[in-house]
MARVEX-308055 format. One record per residue (C-alpha): x, y, z; residue in one letter. Coordinates in steps of 0.25 Angstrom, whole numbers, padded with zeros to 4 digits, always signed. Layout:
BEGIN
XYZa/...
//
This chain:
BEGIN
+0249+0063+0111m/+0239+0053+0109s/+0224+0056+0112t/+0218+0043+0108t/+0219+0030+0115a/+0219+0016+0108p/+0207+0007+0107d/+0206+0000+0121p/+0202-0013+0114g/+0215-0014+0106t/+0226-0023+0112e/+0236-0013+0118p/+0250-0015+0116t/+0260-0016+0127d/+0264-0002+0131p/+0279+0001+0134s/+0283+0001+0149p/+0280+0013+0157r/+0289+0019+0167s/+0288+0014+0182a/+0282+0028+0187t/+0270+0027+0177e/+0265+0012+0177p/+0254+0008+0166v/+0247+0000+0176e/+0247-0002+0191r/+0234-0009+0194q/+0232-0022+0202d/+0227-0033+0192a/+0218-0038+0202a/+0210-0026+0202v/+0199-0023+0191p/+0203-0011+0183e/+0191-0003+0186r/+0191-0006+0201a/+0204+0002+0203a/+0198+0015+0199v/+0187+0023+0207p/+0173+0026+0205d/+0164+0036+0211h/+0166+0038+0226a/+0155+0035+0236s/+0160+0044+0247t/+0171+0055+0246v/+0177+0063+0257v/+0181+0077+0254v/+0189+0084+0265p/+0187+0099+0264v/+0194+0109+0271a/+0195+0121+0261n/+0182+0127+0256p/+0190+0131+0243d/+0192+0118+0239t/+0180+0110+0245a/+0171+0113+0233p/+0181+0106+0223e/+0184+0094+0232l/+0169+0092+0234l/+0166+0093+0219g/+0176+0082+0216l/+0170+0073+0227a/+0157+0075+0220r/+0162+0071+0207a/+0168+0058+0212v/+0157+0053+0221v/+0145+0045+0217r/+0133+0053+0213k/+0123+0045+0219d/+0128+0040+0232s/+0141+0047+0234g/+0145+0055+0246r/+0155+0067+0248v/+0160+0070+0261i/+0166+0084+0264a/+0175+0082+0275l/+0179+0093+0285i/+0190+0088+0295v/+0191+0096+0307v/+0203+0094+0317l/+0195+0094+0330g/+0183+0103+0335d/+0192+0115+0335a/+0195+0114+0321d/+0180+0113+0317a/+0177+0125+0325e/+0188+0134+0319n/+0184+0130+0305n/+0169+0131+0305l/+0170+0141+0294d/+0177+0132+0285r/+0168+0120+0288i/+0156+0129+0286s/+0162+0133+0272a/+0165+0119+0268i/+0150+0115+0272r/+0145+0126+0262d/+0154+0122+0251i/+0149+0107+0253v/+0134+0112+0253d/+0137+0119+0240t/+0143+0107+0233v/+0132+0098+0238r/+0122+0107+0232a/+0128+0105+0218r/+0126+0090+0218d/+0115+0084+0227g/+0118+0070+0223q/+0132+0071+0231i/+0131+0069+0246d/+0141+0079+0252i/+0143+0077+0267e/+0151+0087+0276v/+0158+0080+0287i/+0167+0087+0298t/+0176+0078+0305r/+0185+0081+0316p/+0198+0073+0315a/+0213+0073+0321a/+0218+0077+0307s/+0212+0080+0293v/+0217+0068+0287a/+0211+0059+0298r/+0198+0066+0297g/+0198+0063+0282i/+0202+0048+0283l/+0192+0045+0294d/+0181+0052+0286t/+0184+0044+0274t/+0184+0031+0282r/+0172+0034+0290d/+0163+0038+0278e/+0169+0027+0269n/+0173+0036+0259a/+0180+0031+0246d/+0186+0044+0242m/+0192+0056+0249v/+0195+0069+0241l/+0206+0078+0246l/+0210+0092+0241g/+0224+0098+0241v/+0229+0111+0237q/+0235+0115+0224a/+0250+0114+0225p/+0261+0122+0220t/+0269+0115+0209p/+0278+0104+0214g/+0270+0102+0227e/+0260+0092+0230v/+0249+0098+0239a/+0245+0085+0246v/+0244+0089+0261g/+0245+0081+0273g/+0230+0078+0274v/+0229+0073+0260a/+0242+0064+0261e/+0237+0057+0274q/+0223+0054+0268v/+0230+0049+0255i/+0238+0040+0263r/+0227+0034+0273a/+0214+0035+0265a/+0208+0022+0261e/+0200+0028+0250c/+0202+0036+0237d/+0209+0049+0240v/+0207+0061+0230l/+0216+0073+0231v/+0212+0086+0224y/+0221+0097+0220r/+0214+0110+0215r/+0218+0116+0202g/+0228+0128+0203r/+0218+0137+0197h/+0210+0135+0210g/+0197+0133+0203k/+0186+0123+0207g/+0180+0111+0200l/+0172+0120+0191e/+0185+0123+0184a/+0188+0109+0180i/+0186+0106+0165e/+0190+0091+0165g/+0196+0079+0172v/+0210+0073+0168v/+0215+0059+0173a/+0228+0054+0170g/+0230+0039+0166v/+0243+0031+0166d/+0239+0017+0168g/+0240+0017+0183s/+0230+0014+0193a/+0231+0027+0200d/+0229+0035+0186a/+0216+0026+0184r/+0210+0029+0197v/+0212+0044+0194a/+0207+0043+0180a/+0194+0036+0186r/+0193+0047+0196l/+0194+0057+0184g/+0183+0051+0177i/+0174+0051+0189i/+0177+0066+0192l/+0175+0070+0177g/+0161+0063+0178q/+0158+0070+0191g/+0163+0084+0187l/+0157+0082+0173g/+0171+0085+0167k/+0178+0078+0155p/+0189+0068+0159v/+0202+0065+0152e/+0211+0053+0154l/+0225+0058+0152l/+0238+0049+0150h/+0252+0055+0150v/+0261+0047+0141r/+0275+0048+0146l/+0287+0049+0136p/+0291+0034+0138s/+0277+0029+0134d/+0272+0028+0120t/+0260+0035+0114e/+0252+0021+0113q/+0255+0018+0127q/+0249+0031+0132g/+0236+0028+0123d/+0236+0014+0128l/+0236+0018+0143i/+0226+0028+0142l/+0216+0018+0135a/+0218+0007+0145m/+0216+0016+0156e/+0203+0022+0150a/+0198+0008+0148e/+0199+0005+0163k/+0192+0018+0168l/+0177+0019+0169e/+0172+0032+0162g/+0185+0034+0154a/+0177+0033+0141e/+0172+0047+0143s/+0186+0053+0146c/+0195+0059+0135t/+0209+0052+0135r/+0223+0059+0132r/+0237+0054+0132v/+0248+0065+0133v/+0263+0064+0134e/+0272+0070+0144a/+0284+0067+0152r/+0277+0065+0165t/+0262+0063+0169v/+0261+0076+0177p/+0267+0084+0165q/+0257+0078+0156g/+0245+0081+0165l/+0250+0095+0167r/+0252+0098+0152s/+0238+0092+0148q/+0229+0094+0159v/+0222+0108+0160a/+0221+0116+0174s/+0206+0114+0172t/+0206+0099+0173k/+0206+0090+0185l/+0217+0080+0185t/+0215+0067+0192v/+0227+0058+0196v/+0229+0046+0204g/+0239+0042+0215f/+0242+0030+0224r/+0247+0036+0237s/+0252+0049+0243i/+0266+0046+0238a/+0261+0046+0224d/+0253+0059+0227f/+0264+0067+0233a/+0276+0060+0228g/+0288+0067+0222s/+0290+0058+0210r/+0292+0066+0197l/+0280+0064+0188g/+0271+0058+0199d/+0257+0060+0192t/+0249+0064+0205t/+0259+0073+0210r/+0262+0080+0197g/+0247+0082+0194a/+0245+0088+0208m/+0258+0097+0207d/+0257+0102+0192t/+0243+0102+0187l/+0236+0115+0187r/+0222+0109+0187g/+0215+0101+0199p/+0221+0087+0202v/+0214+0076+0209l/+0222+0064+0214a/+0216+0050+0218i/+0222+0040+0227s/+0215+0027+0228r/+0218+0015+0237p/+0221+0002+0231d/+0209-0006+0229r/+0206-0020+0225t/+0193-0028+0222t/+0196-0040+0231g/+0186-0043+0242v/+0197-0043+0253v/+0203-0030+0248d/+0190-0023+0247r/+0187-0028+0262f/+0201-0023+0266a/+0198-0009+0260q/+0185-0008+0267a/+0192-0011+0280v/+0202+0000+0277r/+0191+0010+0276r/+0189+0008+0291f/+0203+0009+0295r/+0207+0024+0299p/+0221+0023+0293r/+0231+0033+0299l/+0237+0044+0291t/+0252+0046+0290e/+0251+0058+0300a/+0243+0050+0310e/+0253+0039+0309e/+0264+0048+0312q/+0256+0054+0324s/+0254+0040+0329l/+0269+0037+0329v/+0272+0050+0336w/+0261+0047+0346t/+0267+0033+0349a/+0281+0039+0351r/+0275+0048+0362l/+0267+0037+0368q/+0279+0028+0369a/+0287+0038+0377t/+0288+0035+0392l/+0285+0047+0400n/+0281+0052+0414t/+0266+0052+0411d/+0266+0038+0406f/+0273+0033+0419v/+0264+0041+0428v/+0251+0036+0421l/+0256+0022+0421c/+0258+0022+0437v/+0245+0029+0439i/+0237+0019+0430s/+0245+0007+0437a/+0240+0012+0451m/+0226+0014+0447l/+0225+0000+0439a/+0232-0007+0451t/+0223-0001+0462f/+0211-0005+0453g/+0216-0019+0451l/+0218-0020+0466l/+0204-0014+0469l/+0198-0023+0458d/+0192-0010+0452s/+0190-0009+0437s/+0187+0006+0438a/+0201+0009+0444v/+0208+0000+0433i/+0200+0008+0422i/+0206+0021+0428g/+0220+0015+0427a/+0217+0012+0412m/+0213+0027+0410l/+0227+0031+0415v/+0236+0021+0409a/+0246+0026+0399p/+0251+0013+0393l/+0242+0014+0381m/+0251+0024+0374s/+0264+0017+0374p/+0257+0004+0369i/+0251+0010+0358v/+0264+0016+0355a/+0270+0002+0354i/+0259-0002+0343g/+0262+0011+0335t/+0277+0009+0335a/+0275-0006+0331l/+0267-0001+0319v/+0275+0011+0315d/+0289+0005+0318g/+0293+0015+0328e/+0304+0007+0335v/+0307+0018+0345r/+0293+0020+0349t/+0290+0005+0351l/+0302+0005+0360r/+0298+0017+0368r/+0283+0012+0369a/+0288-0002+0374t/+0296+0005+0385i/+0285+0014+0389t/+0275+0003+0391v/+0286-0006+0398s/+0288+0005+0408v/+0273+0008+0409g/+0271-0007+0412a/+0282-0007+0423f/+0276+0005+0430l/+0262+0000+0430v/+0266-0014+0435a/+0275-0009+0445g/+0265+0001+0450t/+0255-0011+0452a/+0265-0020+0458f/+0268-0009+0469l/+0254-0006+0472i/+0251-0022+0473g/+0263-0023+0482a/+0258-0012+0491l/+0244-0016+0492v/+0246-0031+0492g/+0233-0036+0486p/+0230-0050+0491d/+0224-0055+0478a/+0221-0051+0464p/+0208-0044+0461t/+0199-0048+0450a/+0204-0036+0441e/+0219-0041+0443m/+0214-0056+0440l/+0208-0052+0427g/+0221-0046+0422r/+0230-0058+0428g/+0224-0068+0418s/+0225-0063+0404p/+0217-0068+0393s/+0215-0066+0378l/+0204-0056+0381i/+0215-0047+0388d/+0223-0048+0375a/+0211-0043+0367g/+0209-0032+0377v/+0223-0027+0374a/+0222-0029+0359a/+0210-0021+0359a/+0217-0010+0367s/+0228-0009+0358g/+0218-0008+0346v/+0212+0004+0353v/+0225+0010+0357g/+0231+0009+0343g/+0218+0015+0336y/+0216+0026+0346a/+0231+0030+0345g/+0230+0031+0330a/+0216+0037+0330r/+0217+0051+0337k/+0202+0052+0338g/+0201+0041+0348i/+0203+0045+0363p/+0216+0039+0368a/+0210+0036+0381a/+0201+0025+0374l/+0214+0018+0371a/+0221+0021+0384g/+0209+0014+0391v/+0209+0002+0382a/+0224-0001+0383i/+0225+0002+0398a/+0214-0008+0400a/+0224-0019+0395a/+0237-0014+0401l/+0236-0007+0415v/+0228-0017+0423p/+0236-0030+0418p/+0250-0024+0422i/+0244-0019+0435c/+0240-0033+0438v/+0254-0038+0434f/+0260-0029+0445g/+0250-0033+0455l/+0251-0047+0452g/+0266-0047+0455l/+0261-0045+0470t/+0250-0055+0469l/+0252-0066+0459s/+0262-0070+0448g/+0252-0076+0439r/+0244-0063+0440l/+0255-0055+0437a/+0260-0064+0425i/+0246-0064+0419g/+0244-0048+0420a/+0258-0046+0415g/+0256-0055+0403l/+0243-0048+0400l/+0250-0034+0401f/+0261-0038+0391v/+0251-0044+0381t/+0242-0032+0382n/+0253-0023+0378i/+0256-0033+0366a/+0242-0033+0362c/+0240-0018+0363i/+0252-0014+0355a/+0249-0025+0344a/+0235-0021+0343a/+0238-0006+0342s/+0249-0009+0332a/+0239-0017+0324g/+0229-0005+0324v/+0239+0004+0319l/+0243-0005+0308l/+0228-0005+0304w/+0228+0010+0304l/+0239+0011+0294g/+0251+0013+0303v/+0264+0005+0298h/+0278+0003+0301v/+0286+0015+0297n/+0299+0008+0294r/+0307+0004+0282t/+0320-0003+0280g/+0329-0004+0293a/+0319+0003+0301g/+0309-0008+0298r/+0319-0019+0302k/+0322-0012+0315r/+0307-0011+0318y/+0304-0025+0315v/+0316-0030+0324r/+0311-0021+0335f/+0296-0025+0334t/+0298-0040+0332a/+0301-0042+0347p/+0289-0034+0350v/+0280-0042+0341l/+0286-0055+0347v/+0283-0050+0361g/+0268-0048+0357v/+0267-0062+0352l/+0274-0067+0365a/+0264-0059+0373a/+0253-0065+0366l/+0258-0079+0368f/+0260-0077+0383l/+0247-0071+0384f/+0241-0083+0378g/+0248-0092+0387l/+0243-0084+0399s/+0229-0088+0396g/+0232-0101+0402r/+0233-0094+0416g/+0221-0094+0426p/+0210-0084+0424d/+0211-0079+0439l/+0199-0070+0437g/+0191-0082+0433r/+0196-0091+0444v/+0191-0080+0454q/+0178-0079+0447a/+0176-0095+0448i/+0179-0095+0463v/+0170-0084+0466e/+0158-0090+0458e/+0160-0105+0463e/+0164-0102+0478i/+0158-0089+0481g/+0169-0084+0489a/+0177-0071+0488e/+0190-0073+0480v/+0201-0065+0487v/+0213-0070+0479g/+0218-0078+0467v/+0232-0084+0468d/+0239-0090+0456t/+0253-0093+0463t/+0250-0107+0466g/+0251-0119+0456p/+0250-0115+0441a/+0237-0123+0439d/+0230-0117+0451s/+0224-0104+0457v/+0222-0100+0471t/+0209-0092+0475v/+0207-0086+0488t/+0193-0085+0493v/+0187-0078+0505r/+0174-0084+0512t/+0167-0084+0525e/+0161-0098+0523g/+0166-0111+0518t/+0168-0115+0503l/+0160-0126+0497s/+0169-0137+0491p/+0160-0138+0479e/+0161-0124+0476a/+0176-0125+0477v/+0177-0137+0468d/+0168-0130+0458a/+0177-0117+0458a/+0189-0126+0456g/+0182-0134+0445q/+0178-0121+0437r/+0192-0115+0439v/+0198-0128+0433s/+0189-0129+0422d/+0189-0114+0417e/+0204-0112+0419l/+0210-0125+0413r/+0212-0133+0426g/+0216-0122+0436l/+0216-0127+0450v/+0208-0118+0460l/+0214-0117+0474r/+0205-0110+0485l/+0211-0102+0497a/+0199-0099+0506v/+0199-0087+0516q/+0189-0090+0527q/+0182-0078+0533v/+0177-0080+0547m/+0168-0070+0554t/+0169-0069+0569t/+0157-0068+0578g/+0154-0057+0587g/
//
């Protein structure tokens, strides 16, 4: 076993090839060497749930945070108000522990935050993002040999966090930080080990303990190669000059650590992802350390970082993205399956909302139309379409499409029956506004889809908010379509096109939000091919709807025609008819006097100028009063 390293200034010889599982170097050449390793943290979030382990976690956080301006956040996540009331004693005990730790070092700001959340993992992730933390420190229980003690919460946080994640496992002796006599960090030439070594140096400085850099040389490596790797890694690490260095030989890295590291020393290891942390590969360093070492172990996972301006900006943006955990993604998929199902409640609410919206349109009453928005159930299956498009659930996509189609047929059919029974003479202003779609209406639909997708994924947002936003872009247009079938073909075509385009925009926007939140296509191989074959027509349909929607902008804005006639002529408009020539519109007005030819000409000229040469035709209803 070699205990000395060669002079870093000498020209190193080319080491012999290493095995695929133990690479010498895995660092991006575009990233400066020292930029890949961590420095002291600015803000550390420490979720504390067990008063027994809270002092150790807070002590480690104090050791890695900046002494002058750092913050340590002791986070207590409660699952609703009832959980907080049932755990008042636990919360009070944790606060007392925080006060004791805070009193040891007045330079460190320790803040206690109690956060209600839908799940513990979501509370940790949201707090980390809201507080702009650059490190989160989790504690796991000491495992029995052969078992990795990473729980569901730690696994979800590791997968979704955009900052450094530290996982601390207590020593088997059960003693606190006061029993630690030193820090050991293994180095093997990999970027993960380099990150862990730098963290070990920082911990040693914060705890006031000696630090040892340890390289485990495998039987396939030469003695010179082990010395060289240790020397090269020490040269890249800031603060390594104060550390002792040692090279040992063992069949596997965990075996070397277990034989050389005492139970009174803290071992620091690095890992890339949860697969590395809890994988089943024989000889995995992180798993082996967590499983077999008797002393405490601290593992660190660091997201990929680069120094480019664009990459730094992208990383800053990702901090504000509430990325979903795996459990939340699964819950979202299950919810979408339920929302895509056609049932009795959906049918009843569609009919009721259609009745309210149709009466509101006939009465020209915005208040009644808003009431229909609150009842409309179309939000759920459309958001389910967006979820299925992103997650690749072909069956859910098929069911949701059928459900939306049935709902649209029910709403349009109800509006048509009411229109046939009532027999309106002319479209109202509310109907005309939805019979002439524009890009602004598409923007409303897209915004509704964003709200629907975000609220569906974020359980803390009231679902009614998304329902109102989406119903505003769906129920009135399809009711106008049904009423238009009894009044004007052009009105029905415009409203129907608006409805179809709204569905496409809402589904696409909700799918885009879910992609931004981290949901991805859960298909491989043949399943992915089937998914693409099924969704390709859907995407083509979206593009076709948008294209037709753009063409519809050439049609007359009937609401604007009515407004121009009322302003210029001053008579009451009782009807707008588009069944005549394609380039004309007939407006029926009611008046007690005679119309000024100049006012009529002015109205016709404005309609022609503002609506691309549209010809205005007036039908006058003369009102005569009998004497008596």
